[in-house]
Backbone of each chain as ProteinMPNN parsed JSONL, in Angstrom:
{"seq_chain_A": "MEPALASFLQEQIVPKFNYWVYVVLMMIGLYAMIAKNNLIKKLIGMSIFQTAIILFYVSVGAKDGAGIPILDHHTYEHALEHPGDEHIDRDGYANPLPHVLMLTAIVVGVSTLGLALAIAQRIFTSFGSIEEDEILEKLQPGGHD", "coords_chain_A": {"N_chain_A": [[-7.773, -8.866, -38.344], [-7.178, -7.071, -41.375], [-8.352, -8.485, -44.449], [-6.877, -8.059, -46.815], [-4.409, -7.273, -45.861], [-3.722, -9.547, -44.463], [-3.499, -11.441, -46.524], [-1.431, -10.31, -47.917], [0.623, -10.544, -46.027], [0.726, -13.331, -45.938], [1.472, -14.039, -48.512], [3.659, -12.478, -49.272], [5.38, -11.767, -47.122], [5.813, -13.953, -45.28], [6.706, -16.341, -46.807], [9.082, -15.343, -47.78], [10.742, -14.674, -45.68], [13.451, -14.776, -45.099], [14.705, -13.042, -46.898], [13.783, -10.587, -45.989], [15.018, -10.46, -43.504], [17.644, -10.286, -44.371], [17.651, -7.77, -45.533], [17.244, -6.228, -43.262], [19.651, -6.777, -41.878], [21.473, -5.681, -43.69], [20.803, -2.996, -43.554], [21.438, -2.483, -40.885], [24.222, -2.717, -41.052], [24.802, -0.618, -42.852], [23.933, 1.578, -41.386], [25.788, 1.463, -39.285], [28.157, 1.978, -40.651], [27.769, 4.618, -41.385], [26.983, 6.078, -39.049], [28.49, 5.358, -36.79], [31.192, 6.186, -34.597], [33.663, 5.164, -34.05], [36.469, 3.731, -35.713], [36.892, 0.955, -35.967], [34.405, -0.042, -35.328], [33.014, 0.922, -37.51], [34.174, -0.678, -39.471], [33.319, -3.211, -38.707], [30.626, -2.845, -39.232], [30.783, -2.556, -42.019], [31.57, -5.157, -42.738], [29.303, -6.58, -41.929], [27.412, -5.552, -43.673], [28.472, -6.478, -46.144], [28.318, -9.301, -45.777], [25.575, -9.576, -45.6], [24.717, -9.063, -48.217], [26.025, -11.135, -49.579], [24.781, -13.299, -48.375], [22.191, -12.945, -49.396], [22.595, -13.495, -52.141], [23.488, -16.195, -52.088], [21.248, -17.325, -51.024], [19.433, -17.076, -53.079], [20.142, -19.168, -54.742], [19.382, -21.397, -53.316], [17.312, -24.313, -52.828], [14.12, -25.779, -52.04], [14.281, -28.644, -50.097], [16.582, -29.54, -51.347], [19.821, -31.062, -51.742], [23.394, -30.934, -51.034], [25.464, -29.537, -53.678], [26.793, -31.881, -54.986], [27.511, -34.644, -56.983], [25.941, -37.762, -56.375], [27.088, -41.151, -55.689], [25.796, -43.198, -57.193], [24.508, -41.868, -59.334], [26.706, -40.867, -60.607], [28.102, -43.198, -61.413], [26.204, -44.262, -63.139], [26.134, -42.306, -65.109], [28.676, -42.611, -66.113], [28.571, -45.179, -67.198], [26.504, -45.04, -69.058], [26.906, -42.924, -71.309], [25.596, -39.795, -72.344], [23.091, -40.353, -71.51], [22.32, -39.114, -69.136], [20.242, -38.819, -66.502], [19.83, -36.535, -64.465], [18.527, -35.476, -61.457], [17.529, -32.358, -61.209], [16.303, -30.871, -59.224], [17.227, -31.915, -56.922], [19.619, -30.855, -56.202], [21.308, -28.034, -54.884], [21.683, -24.84, -56.491], [24.835, -24.375, -57.796], [26.131, -22.155, -58.888], [25.773, -19.416, -57.788], [27.103, -19.918, -55.375], [29.787, -20.278, -56.09], [30.421, -17.802, -57.178], [30.069, -16.171, -54.929], [31.957, -17.139, -53.211], [34.314, -15.96, -54.11], [33.635, -13.343, -53.45], [33.629, -13.418, -50.64], [36.339, -13.794, -50.025], [37.451, -11.493, -51.143], [36.144, -9.637, -49.51], [37.259, -10.203, -46.977], [39.945, -9.555, -47.464], [39.688, -6.852, -47.999], [38.837, -6.006, -45.468], [41.116, -6.622, -43.963], [43.058, -4.893, -45.088], [41.857, -2.442, -44.48], [41.911, -2.502, -41.685], [44.655, -2.449, -41.292], [45.197, 0.117, -42.255], [43.791, 1.509, -40.319], [45.414, 1.003, -38.084], [47.708, 2.437, -38.865], [46.636, 4.998, -38.897], [46.17, 5.248, -36.191], [48.82, 5.283, -35.205], [49.634, 7.695, -36.323], [47.792, 9.659, -35.441], [47.083, 9.021, -32.884], [44.606, 8.087, -32.129], [41.535, 6.304, -32.718], [39.085, 7.295, -33.009], [36.639, 8.956, -34.863], [35.881, 11.682, -34.595], [37.905, 12.82, -33.015], [40.104, 12.512, -34.693], [39.349, 14.131, -36.849], [39.307, 16.552, -35.548], [42.034, 16.925, -35.047], [42.867, 17.17, -37.629], [42.055, 19.648, -38.363], [43.091, 22.982, -39.38], [43.569, 24.734, -37.247], [44.051, 23.073, -35.102], [46.46, 21.381, -32.952], [49.469, 19.983, -34.286]], "CA_chain_A": [[-6.852, -8.266, -39.309], [-7.731, -6.853, -42.713], [-8.039, -9.622, -45.331], [-5.819, -7.709, -47.769], [-3.138, -7.3, -45.138], [-3.434, -10.95, -44.136], [-3.018, -12.146, -47.72], [-0.096, -9.755, -48.216], [1.542, -11.208, -45.1], [0.871, -14.744, -46.261], [2.107, -14.266, -49.816], [4.902, -11.738, -49.503], [6.304, -11.673, -45.99], [6.156, -15.211, -44.622], [7.573, -17.242, -47.563], [10.368, -14.72, -48.107], [11.209, -14.012, -44.459], [14.912, -14.642, -45.052], [15.099, -11.824, -47.612], [13.518, -9.433, -45.12], [16.077, -10.384, -42.491], [18.885, -9.807, -45.009], [17.539, -6.316, -45.685], [17.479, -5.651, -41.934], [21.091, -6.858, -41.593], [22.167, -4.737, -44.561], [20.593, -1.642, -43.057], [22.246, -2.355, -39.665], [25.595, -2.455, -41.472], [24.893, 0.719, -43.45], [23.832, 2.535, -40.278], [27.042, 1.489, -38.537], [29.188, 2.634, -41.456], [27.555, 6.06, -41.44], [26.75, 6.788, -37.798], [29.4, 5.037, -35.693], [32.312, 7.113, -34.506], [34.905, 4.414, -33.948], [36.804, 3.174, -37.026], [36.71, -0.502, -35.968], [32.952, -0.257, -35.398], [32.642, 1.141, -38.918], [34.6, -1.834, -40.272], [32.39, -4.304, -38.387], [29.43, -2.55, -40.015], [31.058, -2.874, -43.428], [31.534, -6.613, -42.906], [27.911, -7.031, -41.82], [26.806, -5.165, -44.958], [28.926, -7.417, -47.182], [27.79, -10.647, -45.575], [24.136, -9.586, -45.897], [24.55, -9.188, -49.67], [26.446, -12.485, -49.962], [23.695, -14.179, -47.936], [21.098, -12.816, -50.346], [22.904, -14.2, -53.387], [23.498, -17.641, -51.87], [19.868, -17.72, -50.76], [18.742, -17.192, -54.367], [20.439, -20.474, -55.324], [18.919, -22.503, -52.482], [16.024, -24.881, -53.218], [13.457, -26.549, -50.994], [14.544, -30.074, -50.135], [17.746, -29.881, -52.155], [21.027, -31.389, -50.996], [24.574, -30.186, -51.456], [25.664, -29.731, -55.122], [27.816, -32.872, -55.321], [26.851, -35.822, -57.544], [26.104, -38.963, -55.539], [27.859, -42.205, -56.336], [25.017, -43.947, -58.184], [24.316, -41.033, -60.519], [28.004, -40.757, -61.276], [28.368, -44.477, -62.073], [25.255, -44.394, -64.246], [26.553, -41.401, -66.176], [29.884, -43.179, -66.72], [28.231, -46.364, -67.98], [25.634, -44.661, -70.171], [27.143, -41.533, -71.676], [24.506, -39.215, -73.118], [21.799, -40.71, -70.912], [22.321, -38.7, -67.739], [19.022, -38.187, -66.0], [20.152, -35.973, -63.158], [17.402, -34.764, -60.86], [18.058, -31.019, -60.928], [15.731, -30.323, -57.993], [17.887, -32.507, -55.768], [20.886, -30.185, -55.917], [21.272, -26.564, -54.833], [22.366, -24.241, -57.635], [26.175, -24.04, -57.307], [26.731, -20.971, -59.51], [25.946, -18.315, -56.825], [28.093, -20.276, -54.359], [31.142, -20.048, -56.586], [30.627, -16.36, -57.295], [30.144, -15.546, -53.616], [33.239, -17.555, -52.624], [35.246, -14.877, -54.428], [33.247, -12.136, -52.715], [34.066, -13.557, -49.244], [37.789, -13.586, -49.935], [37.669, -10.065, -51.377], [35.692, -8.92, -48.328], [38.231, -10.342, -45.887], [41.158, -8.784, -47.761], [39.328, -5.439, -47.783], [38.835, -5.77, -44.021], [42.498, -6.63, -43.492], [43.7, -3.647, -45.513], [41.269, -1.323, -43.748], [42.411, -2.539, -40.307], [46.048, -1.986, -41.335], [45.146, 1.579, -42.362], [43.369, 2.013, -39.006], [46.594, 1.014, -37.22], [48.568, 3.558, -39.27], [45.981, 6.215, -38.415], [46.396, 5.326, -34.746], [50.189, 5.738, -34.933], [49.799, 9.096, -36.716], [46.918, 10.596, -34.747], [46.892, 8.629, -31.496], [43.196, 7.841, -31.836], [40.763, 5.728, -33.811], [37.755, 7.907, -33.007], [36.601, 9.824, -36.032], [35.805, 13.116, -34.274], [39.217, 13.283, -32.55], [40.978, 12.613, -35.863], [38.937, 15.315, -37.607], [39.742, 17.717, -34.782], [43.471, 17.121, -35.271], [43.095, 17.534, -39.023], [41.744, 21.067, -38.562], [44.316, 23.798, -39.399], [43.8, 25.365, -35.956], [44.429, 22.088, -34.108], [47.9, 21.157, -32.869], [50.028, 18.931, -35.125]], "C_chain_A": [[-7.547, -8.107, -40.662], [-7.381, -8.045, -43.614], [-6.923, -9.305, -46.326], [-4.454, -7.784, -47.111], [-2.725, -8.728, -44.826], [-2.884, -11.683, -45.356], [-1.648, -11.617, -48.132], [0.959, -10.406, -47.341], [1.827, -12.631, -45.546], [1.655, -14.968, -47.557], [3.472, -13.613, -49.939], [5.885, -11.827, -48.344], [6.765, -13.054, -45.539], [7.021, -16.123, -45.497], [8.951, -16.66, -47.849], [10.981, -14.065, -46.884], [12.713, -13.841, -44.455], [15.379, -13.4, -45.788], [14.882, -10.591, -46.745], [14.591, -9.305, -44.053], [17.378, -9.894, -43.11], [18.844, -8.298, -45.191], [17.786, -5.629, -44.347], [18.972, -5.638, -41.606], [21.861, -5.825, -42.41], [22.016, -3.318, -44.034], [21.314, -1.413, -41.735], [23.685, -2.012, -40.031], [25.761, -1.061, -42.043], [24.835, 1.795, -42.379], [25.159, 2.631, -39.532], [28.125, 2.197, -39.326], [29.02, 4.149, -41.431], [27.657, 6.683, -40.05], [27.763, 6.48, -36.709], [30.641, 5.921, -35.761], [33.65, 6.396, -34.544], [35.207, 3.719, -35.278], [36.59, 1.661, -37.083], [35.226, -0.85, -36.007], [32.464, -0.064, -36.834], [33.003, -0.073, -39.764], [33.737, -3.053, -39.978], [31.092, -4.107, -39.167], [29.604, -2.878, -41.48], [30.999, -4.382, -43.673], [30.11, -7.146, -42.827], [27.164, -6.73, -43.12], [27.176, -6.17, -46.053], [28.3, -8.782, -47.011], [26.289, -10.704, -45.845], [23.905, -9.742, -47.399], [24.928, -10.589, -50.138], [25.37, -13.496, -49.582], [22.53, -14.137, -48.914], [21.383, -13.625, -51.606], [22.912, -15.706, -53.206], [22.078, -18.15, -51.672], [19.068, -17.854, -52.051], [18.951, -18.591, -54.96], [19.94, -21.646, -54.52], [17.553, -22.997, -52.968], [15.445, -25.657, -52.043], [13.788, -28.034, -51.151], [15.727, -30.488, -50.97], [18.939, -30.182, -51.267], [22.186, -30.543, -51.473], [24.868, -30.486, -52.924], [26.847, -30.629, -55.454], [27.086, -34.108, -55.825], [27.024, -37.009, -56.614], [26.683, -40.106, -56.383], [27.088, -42.901, -57.453], [24.817, -43.153, -59.457], [25.6, -40.956, -61.32], [28.314, -42.031, -62.048], [27.468, -44.646, -63.288], [25.668, -43.508, -65.413], [27.811, -41.914, -66.859], [29.526, -44.333, -67.639], [27.391, -46.026, -69.193], [25.871, -43.219, -70.544], [26.03, -40.998, -72.573], [23.149, -39.495, -72.516], [21.78, -40.306, -69.443], [20.948, -38.147, -67.389], [19.284, -37.734, -64.567], [18.958, -35.193, -62.664], [17.879, -33.386, -60.411], [17.51, -30.45, -59.627], [16.417, -30.873, -56.745], [19.168, -31.807, -55.372], [20.661, -28.685, -55.846], [22.074, -26.022, -56.016], [23.77, -23.777, -57.229], [26.76, -22.762, -57.877], [26.847, -19.787, -58.55], [26.969, -18.629, -55.752], [29.491, -19.91, -54.825], [31.425, -18.558, -56.7], [30.842, -15.728, -55.927], [31.377, -15.975, -52.838], [34.291, -16.49, -52.875], [34.935, -13.645, -53.598], [33.676, -12.215, -51.258], [35.536, -13.242, -49.108], [38.12, -12.111, -50.159], [37.267, -9.262, -50.15], [36.691, -9.001, -47.197], [39.497, -9.563, -46.19], [40.893, -7.288, -47.636], [39.383, -5.095, -46.3], [40.253, -5.713, -43.482], [43.225, -5.349, -43.848], [43.178, -2.469, -44.702], [41.752, -1.304, -42.3], [43.866, -2.094, -40.25], [46.089, -0.467, -41.428], [44.716, 2.194, -41.029], [44.542, 2.038, -38.033], [47.531, 2.149, -37.558], [47.974, 4.875, -38.789], [46.218, 6.377, -36.923], [47.818, 5.778, -34.436], [50.366, 7.206, -35.307], [49.03, 10.041, -35.811], [46.702, 10.23, -33.279], [45.447, 8.358, -31.133], [42.565, 7.11, -33.01], [39.319, 6.21, -33.755], [37.716, 8.973, -34.085], [36.623, 11.305, -35.668], [37.142, 13.661, -33.793], [40.183, 13.444, -33.717], [40.649, 13.868, -36.661], [39.364, 16.596, -36.902], [41.225, 18.005, -35.01], [43.777, 17.51, -36.708], [42.793, 18.997, -39.294], [43.036, 21.894, -38.567], [44.616, 24.446, -38.056], [44.301, 24.385, -34.898], [45.935, 21.881, -34.084], [48.29, 19.944, -33.686], [49.183, 18.687, -36.369]], "O_chain_A": [[-8.396, -8.916, -41.036], [-6.264, -8.56, -43.562], [-6.113, -10.174, -46.647], [-3.483, -8.274, -47.689], [-1.55, -9.085, -44.91], [-1.927, -12.449, -45.249], [-0.807, -12.365, -48.632], [2.037, -10.774, -47.808], [2.968, -13.092, -45.543], [2.398, -15.941, -47.691], [4.349, -14.131, -50.63], [7.091, -11.95, -48.56], [7.965, -13.304, -45.427], [8.008, -16.655, -44.988], [9.89, -17.405, -48.13], [11.654, -13.04, -46.994], [13.222, -12.878, -43.88], [16.341, -12.759, -45.364], [15.69, -9.662, -46.76], [15.028, -8.202, -43.727], [18.138, -9.17, -42.465], [19.857, -7.617, -45.031], [18.444, -4.59, -44.284], [19.502, -4.637, -41.123], [22.777, -5.175, -41.906], [22.962, -2.531, -44.058], [21.761, -0.299, -41.463], [24.301, -1.139, -39.419], [26.75, -0.388, -41.756], [25.566, 2.784, -42.429], [25.609, 3.723, -39.186], [28.928, 2.935, -38.754], [30.007, 4.885, -41.454], [28.333, 7.696, -39.875], [27.897, 7.27, -35.774], [31.074, 6.342, -36.834], [34.648, 6.945, -35.011], [34.299, 3.174, -35.906], [36.163, 1.132, -38.109], [34.829, -1.83, -36.637], [31.603, -0.804, -37.31], [32.253, -0.461, -40.659], [33.448, -3.843, -40.877], [30.523, -5.062, -39.695], [28.696, -3.41, -42.119], [30.451, -4.835, -44.678], [29.745, -8.057, -43.57], [26.383, -7.55, -43.603], [26.314, -6.648, -46.791], [27.805, -9.368, -47.974], [25.772, -11.739, -46.266], [23.002, -10.469, -47.815], [24.25, -11.171, -50.985], [25.073, -14.421, -50.338], [21.945, -15.173, -49.23], [20.517, -14.357, -52.087], [22.405, -16.432, -54.06], [21.738, -19.257, -52.091], [18.132, -18.65, -52.121], [18.054, -19.137, -55.602], [20.049, -22.787, -54.969], [16.738, -22.214, -53.456], [16.173, -26.13, -51.17], [13.592, -28.606, -52.223], [15.876, -31.67, -51.28], [19.062, -29.632, -50.172], [22.009, -29.573, -52.21], [24.559, -31.583, -53.389], [27.79, -30.203, -56.119], [26.148, -34.579, -55.181], [28.123, -37.25, -56.114], [26.753, -40.029, -57.61], [27.635, -43.167, -58.523], [24.942, -43.701, -60.552], [25.586, -40.977, -62.551], [28.738, -41.971, -63.202], [27.91, -45.112, -64.339], [25.564, -43.911, -66.572], [28.003, -41.684, -68.053], [30.091, -44.469, -68.724], [27.54, -46.648, -70.245], [25.1, -42.353, -70.131], [25.576, -41.701, -73.476], [22.149, -38.934, -72.964], [21.288, -41.054, -68.598], [20.537, -37.117, -67.924], [19.001, -38.445, -63.602], [18.432, -34.338, -63.376], [18.539, -33.248, -59.381], [18.171, -29.632, -58.987], [16.214, -30.362, -55.643], [19.751, -32.115, -54.332], [19.914, -28.125, -56.648], [23.018, -26.658, -56.484], [23.894, -22.874, -56.401], [27.801, -22.311, -57.398], [27.919, -19.184, -58.479], [27.641, -17.724, -55.259], [30.278, -19.32, -54.085], [32.517, -18.096, -56.368], [31.695, -14.854, -55.771], [31.807, -15.28, -51.918], [35.067, -16.149, -51.982], [35.84, -12.977, -53.098], [34.054, -11.197, -50.677], [35.946, -12.52, -48.2], [38.96, -11.543, -49.461], [37.957, -8.313, -49.777], [36.955, -8.004, -46.525], [40.079, -8.964, -45.285], [41.771, -6.536, -47.213], [39.899, -4.047, -45.91], [40.57, -4.867, -42.646], [43.928, -4.777, -43.015], [43.947, -1.603, -44.284], [41.981, -0.233, -41.737], [44.281, -1.442, -39.292], [46.907, 0.176, -40.769], [45.202, 3.258, -40.645], [44.67, 2.973, -37.243], [48.098, 2.771, -36.66], [48.696, 5.762, -38.333], [46.438, 7.485, -36.436], [48.024, 6.567, -33.513], [51.164, 7.903, -34.68], [49.536, 11.102, -35.445], [46.192, 11.044, -32.51], [45.09, 8.393, -29.956], [42.994, 7.265, -34.153], [38.434, 5.616, -34.371], [38.631, 9.787, -34.211], [37.29, 12.101, -36.33], [37.5, 14.798, -34.097], [40.982, 14.38, -33.746], [41.548, 14.585, -37.1], [39.731, 17.584, -37.538], [41.632, 19.158, -35.15], [44.817, 18.108, -36.986], [43.211, 19.542, -40.316], [43.979, 21.562, -37.849], [45.78, 24.69, -37.738], [44.905, 24.798, -33.908], [46.619, 22.165, -35.067], [47.53, 18.98, -33.772], [49.517, 17.828, -37.184]]}, "seq_chain_B": "MIWQFDIIILIFMVVTAVIALRVKDLLAASMVFGIYSFLICLLWAEMGAVDVAFTEATVGAGVSTVIMVATVFSTRRRSKD", "coords_chain_B": {"N_chain_B": [[16.115, -26.327, -47.35], [15.568, -25.873, -43.921], [13.021, -24.532, -42.251], [12.563, -23.854, -39.55], [15.029, -24.029, -38.263], [16.36, -22.155, -39.793], [14.975, -19.75, -39.04], [15.679, -19.524, -36.331], [18.488, -19.222, -36.509], [18.648, -16.863, -38.031], [17.423, -14.966, -36.342], [19.244, -15.012, -34.199], [21.428, -14.034, -35.586], [20.739, -11.367, -36.224], [20.563, -10.388, -33.629], [23.229, -10.773, -32.692], [24.581, -9.088, -34.479], [23.605, -6.566, -33.759], [24.489, -6.47, -31.085], [27.279, -6.588, -31.453], [27.706, -4.097, -32.55], [26.941, -2.442, -30.504], [28.303, -2.831, -28.054], [30.78, -1.356, -25.918], [33.305, -2.197, -25.464], [35.925, -3.018, -27.498], [37.211, -5.449, -27.914], [35.339, -7.328, -27.062], [33.429, -6.732, -28.975], [34.703, -7.638, -31.309], [34.794, -10.364, -30.749], [32.07, -11.039, -30.59], [31.433, -10.489, -33.173], [32.832, -12.561, -34.379], [31.228, -14.695, -33.524], [28.933, -14.061, -34.966], [29.914, -14.518, -37.575], [30.281, -17.29, -37.461], [27.647, -18.103, -37.171], [26.602, -17.363, -39.646], [28.043, -19.135, -41.171], [26.912, -21.581, -40.332], [24.354, -21.176, -41.377], [24.828, -21.177, -44.108], [25.825, -23.76, -44.514], [23.509, -25.108, -44.018], [21.92, -24.243, -46.08], [22.926, -25.696, -48.162], [25.259, -24.843, -49.275], [28.088, -25.852, -48.995], [30.77, -25.378, -49.646], [31.026, -22.598, -49.545], [30.434, -22.346, -46.872], [32.601, -23.587, -45.474], [34.686, -21.977, -46.33], [33.914, -19.534, -45.221], [34.057, -20.229, -42.518], [36.81, -20.642, -42.108], [38.172, -18.383, -43.284], [36.48, -16.114, -42.876], [35.415, -16.274, -40.15], [37.68, -17.157, -38.784], [40.254, -15.876, -39.709], [39.549, -13.116, -40.011], [38.572, -12.434, -37.485], [40.887, -12.821, -35.969], [42.675, -10.897, -37.07], [41.283, -8.648, -36.416], [41.262, -8.7, -33.611], [44.01, -8.454, -33.219], [44.395, -5.859, -34.196], [42.859, -4.437, -32.323], [44.355, -4.869, -30.0], [46.702, -3.555, -30.671], [45.879, -0.991, -30.944], [43.478, 0.984, -29.372], [41.416, -0.204, -26.685], [38.976, 0.582, -25.661], [35.897, 1.977, -26.791], [34.147, 4.927, -27.811], [31.505, 4.952, -28.612]], "CA_chain_B": [[16.13, -25.418, -46.215], [14.689, -26.22, -42.805], [12.704, -23.146, -41.907], [12.666, -23.583, -38.113], [16.458, -23.815, -38.057], [16.615, -20.874, -40.462], [14.469, -18.622, -38.252], [16.481, -19.389, -35.111], [19.81, -18.663, -36.838], [18.513, -15.473, -38.492], [17.186, -14.121, -35.17], [20.518, -14.886, -33.488], [22.332, -13.192, -36.377], [20.392, -9.952, -36.026], [20.93, -10.039, -32.25], [24.686, -10.628, -32.554], [25.012, -7.897, -35.223], [23.307, -5.382, -32.946], [25.377, -6.462, -29.911], [28.64, -6.251, -31.89], [27.811, -2.663, -32.795], [26.567, -1.628, -29.344], [29.2, -2.916, -26.9], [31.821, -0.336, -25.969], [34.595, -2.88, -25.444], [36.14, -3.461, -28.881], [37.56, -6.875, -27.926], [34.06, -8.04, -27.014], [32.775, -6.548, -30.268], [35.329, -8.561, -32.276], [34.403, -11.743, -30.438], [30.67, -11.219, -30.992], [31.457, -10.546, -34.634], [33.21, -13.938, -34.709], [30.018, -15.513, -33.356], [28.098, -13.738, -36.131], [30.457, -15.224, -38.741], [30.001, -18.728, -37.349], [26.215, -18.311, -37.425], [26.447, -17.324, -41.101], [28.602, -20.397, -41.659], [25.861, -22.576, -40.102], [23.242, -20.91, -42.29], [25.221, -21.598, -45.446], [25.872, -25.219, -44.54], [22.129, -25.551, -44.006], [21.366, -23.952, -47.41], [23.538, -26.552, -49.161], [26.467, -24.226, -49.83], [29.13, -26.284, -48.048], [32.062, -24.755, -49.957], [30.981, -21.252, -48.98], [30.42, -22.47, -45.411], [33.916, -23.77, -44.848], [35.513, -20.784, -46.566], [33.551, -18.534, -44.211], [34.537, -20.651, -41.198], [38.259, -20.431, -41.97], [38.609, -17.03, -43.632], [35.659, -15.088, -42.259], [35.376, -16.329, -38.69], [39.017, -17.322, -38.233], [41.276, -14.866, -40.0], [39.152, -11.727, -39.771], [38.527, -12.215, -36.032], [42.26, -12.713, -35.457], [43.29, -9.603, -37.408], [40.58, -7.592, -35.687], [41.782, -8.718, -32.234], [45.369, -7.898, -33.269], [44.268, -4.396, -34.315], [42.367, -3.893, -31.053], [45.441, -4.852, -29.02], [47.75, -2.58, -30.994], [45.343, 0.372, -30.819], [42.834, 1.2, -28.08], [40.387, -1.214, -26.492], [37.684, 1.195, -25.372], [35.31, 2.795, -27.841], [33.255, 5.909, -27.196], [30.104, 4.626, -28.887]], "C_chain_B": [[15.123, -25.85, -45.167], [14.302, -24.906, -42.159], [12.798, -22.857, -40.424], [14.109, -23.223, -37.742], [16.874, -22.448, -38.594], [16.218, -19.691, -39.586], [15.316, -18.41, -37.013], [17.821, -18.736, -35.432], [19.683, -17.205, -37.243], [18.258, -14.525, -37.32], [18.486, -13.908, -34.396], [21.474, -13.973, -34.244], [22.033, -11.722, -36.191], [20.809, -9.507, -34.627], [22.433, -9.837, -32.12], [25.195, -9.413, -33.325], [24.78, -6.651, -34.396], [24.237, -5.309, -31.741], [26.792, -6.048, -30.313], [28.783, -4.761, -32.144], [27.527, -1.839, -31.553], [27.539, -1.723, -28.179], [30.33, -1.909, -27.053], [33.216, -0.935, -25.921], [34.853, -3.474, -26.831], [36.56, -4.923, -28.969], [36.292, -7.724, -27.901], [33.336, -7.919, -28.339], [33.367, -7.489, -31.314], [34.887, -9.987, -32.03], [32.954, -11.999, -30.86], [30.563, -11.236, -32.512], [31.918, -11.923, -35.13], [32.035, -14.889, -34.568], [29.083, -15.313, -34.542], [28.586, -14.499, -37.363], [30.173, -16.719, -38.673], [28.523, -19.029, -37.577], [25.937, -18.278, -38.93], [26.932, -18.624, -41.714], [27.588, -21.525, -41.497], [24.74, -22.433, -41.124], [23.59, -21.384, -43.702], [25.306, -23.106, -45.554], [24.459, -25.781, -44.646], [21.449, -25.278, -45.355], [21.955, -24.85, -48.494], [24.777, -25.972, -49.789], [27.649, -24.58, -48.938], [30.466, -25.621, -48.339], [32.136, -23.338, -49.397], [31.065, -21.332, -47.46], [31.821, -22.686, -44.87], [34.891, -22.658, -45.192], [35.21, -19.715, -45.533], [34.109, -18.922, -42.845], [36.026, -20.388, -41.051], [38.609, -18.966, -42.158], [37.81, -15.986, -42.873], [35.738, -15.108, -40.754], [36.771, -16.43, -38.105], [39.886, -16.112, -38.448], [40.805, -13.465, -39.646], [39.007, -11.44, -38.286], [39.934, -12.016, -35.479], [42.862, -11.358, -35.802], [42.578, -8.463, -36.685], [41.062, -7.528, -34.239], [43.186, -8.129, -32.201], [45.322, -6.382, -33.382], [43.803, -3.778, -33.008], [43.492, -3.831, -30.029], [46.518, -3.854, -29.37], [47.204, -1.156, -31.035], [44.697, 0.497, -29.444], [41.648, 0.246, -27.936], [39.02, -0.607, -26.252], [37.202, 1.997, -26.562], [34.34, 3.769, -27.192], [31.785, 5.614, -27.483], [29.893, 3.129, -29.08]], "O_chain_B": [[13.972, -26.155, -45.481], [15.15, -24.228, -41.579], [13.086, -21.721, -40.048], [14.368, -22.261, -37.019], [17.617, -21.699, -37.96], [16.993, -18.752, -39.4], [15.644, -17.276, -36.666], [18.253, -17.817, -34.735], [20.511, -16.383, -36.85], [18.797, -13.419, -37.287], [18.803, -12.791, -33.987], [22.24, -13.226, -33.634], [22.945, -10.914, -36.021], [21.337, -8.41, -34.444], [22.879, -8.86, -31.519], [26.143, -8.764, -32.883], [25.642, -5.775, -34.328], [24.726, -4.232, -31.399], [27.435, -5.263, -29.617], [29.87, -4.209, -31.972], [27.835, -0.648, -31.532], [27.611, -0.792, -27.376], [30.787, -1.635, -28.163], [34.193, -0.282, -26.286], [34.097, -4.33, -27.291], [36.302, -5.579, -29.979], [36.182, -8.714, -28.625], [32.701, -8.871, -28.792], [32.634, -8.073, -32.113], [34.635, -10.738, -32.972], [32.645, -13.05, -31.421], [29.705, -11.918, -33.072], [31.459, -12.398, -36.168], [31.858, -15.788, -35.39], [28.511, -16.272, -35.06], [27.783, -15.057, -38.11], [29.862, -17.347, -39.686], [28.179, -20.083, -38.111], [25.136, -19.066, -39.434], [26.327, -19.153, -42.646], [27.413, -22.337, -42.405], [24.241, -23.419, -41.666], [22.739, -21.929, -44.405], [24.906, -23.679, -46.567], [24.24, -26.809, -45.287], [20.517, -25.986, -45.735], [21.523, -24.773, -49.644], [25.307, -26.541, -50.743], [28.16, -23.729, -48.21], [31.225, -25.327, -47.415], [33.157, -22.924, -48.85], [31.695, -20.485, -46.828], [32.205, -22.035, -43.899], [35.83, -22.409, -44.437], [36.119, -19.062, -45.021], [34.579, -18.065, -42.096], [36.472, -19.958, -39.988], [39.263, -18.365, -41.305], [38.386, -15.07, -42.287], [36.08, -14.103, -40.131], [37.039, -15.859, -37.047], [40.223, -15.4, -37.503], [41.557, -12.695, -39.049], [39.285, -10.323, -37.851], [40.158, -11.156, -34.627], [43.488, -10.724, -34.952], [43.186, -7.438, -36.378], [41.251, -6.44, -33.694], [43.529, -7.391, -31.277], [46.112, -5.687, -32.743], [44.288, -2.716, -32.617], [43.589, -2.865, -29.272], [47.193, -3.342, -28.476], [47.978, -0.206, -31.148], [45.321, 0.144, -28.443], [40.967, -0.075, -28.91], [38.005, -1.212, -26.599], [37.997, 2.624, -27.262], [33.772, 3.474, -26.14], [30.914, 5.98, -26.693], [28.768, 2.69, -29.32]]}, "name": "protein", "num_of_chains": 2, "seq": "MEPALASFLQEQIVPKFNYWVYVVLMMIGLYAMIAKNNLIKKLIGMSIFQTAIILFYVSVGAKDGAGIPILDHHTYEHALEHPGDEHIDRDGYANPLPHVLMLTAIVVGVSTLGLALAIAQRIFTSFGSIEEDEILEKLQPGGHDMIWQFDIIILIFMVVTAVIALRVKDLLAASMVFGIYSFLICLLWAEMGAVDVAFTEATVGAGVSTVIMVATVFSTRRRSKD"}
């Protein structure tokens, strides 16, 4: 293998493999939203797209060897006994800020999915189909109904 | 982050995403999408985001799979693509 390519692989691809997988997932979701014909398949694609972005943001806050962002008992007791002298090891905790932001994004995503599925059911009662091409055919002025 | 665990879950996630979009039975697609949500939940628990993980397990994998199955049963189960 070329040395330049090998060093590129070693420095850019391998340590950040999770970001590359998120990009792949995002593109799978985008493809499904554009190219799939069935409305429910489109919504599954939309959810995959959303979760890929949420995964990216949570992954930014993750650290090597860090635990969950909850203070352990000893640190808490020490901070209570010696106010102003908290020596909290920041590398021991994952960054909780992206988690909190993405918690909102998950709930918004699920409510979007629920609303979209309700609209899909209404479309089915009106048009008798959830396939996009059949719906478009019925929407044509020449088509019946 | 434990990278071996990470790689296995990420590979399974890509596989389940592709399967959920390729099966023609929409009930099977919803179920595979539920598996995808649980894999994401595992990945988040492993990244140290436990609050996000249990929200995803209840809201993402639970509620969205249920409403998707309900929609599939009240519309049509077969998909053309």
